[in-house]
N, C-alpha and C positions, 0 to 999 in steps of 0.2 A: 504493499500500500504506500509505503514511503517513496518508493521508486516512481510510482504513478504521480504522487504529488510533486516530486521534484521535476518530473517531465512536464507536468502542467505549468510549473513555475517557469521553466525555460522557455516555454511557448507563449508566455504571457508578455504583453507589450511593455509593461513597466520594467521587466527584466532587460529588454533591449534598451529602454531609456536609461536605466541605471548604468549600463555598460558605456552608452554614449557620453553620459556625464563623467564617468570615471576616466575615459580616454581623454576627454577635453581637459579635465583637471590635470591629467598626467602631462599633456602636451603644453598647456598654459603655465603650469607651475615649474615645468622643466625639472622633473624629478630625476631624470638622467639625461645624458647627452644623446645626440641624434640617433645613433643606430638603434636605440631603444632595445638593447639586448634583454634586460630583465623583463620588460613588458612583453616582448615577443615570446620569451620562455613561459611567462604566466598564461598568456593567451593560448599557447600551444598545449599546455597542460590542461587548461580548461576545455579546450576542444576534444582532447583525448578522453577526459572524464565524461563530458556530455555525450560524445558519440558512443561510449561504452554503455552509458545508462540507457540511451535510446536502443541499442542493440539488445540489451537485456530485456527491456520492456517489449520490444518486437518479438523476441523469442518466446516470451511468456504468452504473448497474444497468439502466436503460432500454436503453442501447446493447447491453449483454450480452443482455438479453431479445430484442431485435430480431435479433441474430446467432444466437441459439439458434432462434428461429422460422424463420429462413432455412434453418438446417441441418435442422430438422424437415421443412420442406417438401421439401428435396432427398431426404431419407431416405424420406419418404412416397412420392415419385415412383419411387424406386428399388424400394421394396417393391411398389408397384403393377406395375412392369415385371416383377418376378420372378413375381408372382402370374399375370400374363398368360402368361408363358413357361411356367409349370407347367400352366396350363390348356391351352395348346397341346400340350404333351407328353402330358397326360392324353387329349386327343382323338385324338392320334396312337396312343396305346396302345390305345384303344377300337377304332380303325379296324383296327389289326393284329390284335387279338383277334377282331373280327368276321370278318375275312378268313380267319384260321386256322380259325374255326368252319365257315365255308363249305368250305374245302379239306379239313380233316381230319374234321370232324364234332364237334358239341358233346360227345358222349359220350366221346371219346378225350382231351379237354382236361381 
């Protein structure tokens, strides 16, 4: 659940705004000289962490999708069996009706 909340936070617009403000302060205050080695390292590490979190969440979603597919297959088999049973009942009803027509006559039914 925490992974999902972190993922939602990274997709949130204020998250992007916070980064833009942080970079602006970094450049305006001149925390480090031009090549920005530390900033580059921090952003690279952040990208690695965020991409790893996204992959984990997507993998869990894949697991959920596979489990749902298995349940759908079981449900489809169950519905198929019910349909076959209903078809057999319908055939039995037609046989009974046909037998009654022979015994009683169609005009009395």
